[in-house]
Structure formats: structure tokens, C-alpha cells
N, C-alpha and C positions, 0 to 999 in steps of 0.2 A: 230182395229183402224189402219189406213194407216200409214206407216212409210216411208215417201218419201226419207229420206236420206239413209236408209237401202236399199231400192229398187234401188236408184240411184247408190249406191256403188256396188251392185250386177251387175247392167248393165255395169258399167265401167269395173269391173273385168272380166266379160265375154268377153268384146270387146278387152281387152289387154292380154288375156290369151295366145296369140301366142308368147309373149315375156316375159321370166321369170323375167328379171330385171324390166321391166315396171310393171308387175303384182305385184311384191313385193313392188315397190314404191307406187302403188295405194292402196295396202292393208294397208300399214303403214299409209297413209293419212286417209283411212276409219276408222282405229282403233282410230285415234285421234279425229275424228269428231262425231263418234257414241256414243250413250248412252250405259251404261253397259249392259242393257238387249238386246240392238240391237247388241252389240258385240257378245253376246252369240248366238243369232240367226244367225249372220254372220258365226260364228265358225261352227255351225251345217251345214249350207249351204255349206261352203267351203269344209268340209269333203266329202260331197256328190259330189260336183262339180269336185274335183281333183282325184276322184277314178280312172278315166281312163286317167289321165294326170300325169304320174310319174315325169315329169320334174318340176312340180309345188309342189311336196311334200315338198321341203325345205321351202316353204312359211309358213308352219304350225309353224315354229319356232317363227314367229312374234306373234302368238297367245298365246304363253306361257309367262306369265308375272309373 
């Protein structure tokens, strides 16, 4: 089943990944809007996405609730 909000959030995060503050801001927004199962999918995607972006590693703290 398509999850438009999850896909939209991924797209936005990809586009703002050049700026750490903006990335964290958009990640917080996404976490508020997504359903719990979508948050888990976003968490998995985020781990893969930031493997080659050490400056974004701190954003993982927003996933720990």
C-alpha cells in the first residue's frame, strides 16, 4: 500500500540533507505527522541514508523516544 506522507517526508529529508539544522527540523515534523509503523520505516530508511553522511548522525537522537 502506498504511504504518501512517508514518501513525501523522505523526499523532503533528501532535499534538505545539505543543512543539519534544517534536516533535524524536518525530521521532527515528519515524526509528528507519521503513523507509528511509518515512523519505524522512516527509522530504517534514515539509518541507511545517513551512513555516508556523518554530519547527520546526531539526527538519530530524535528517533529515540
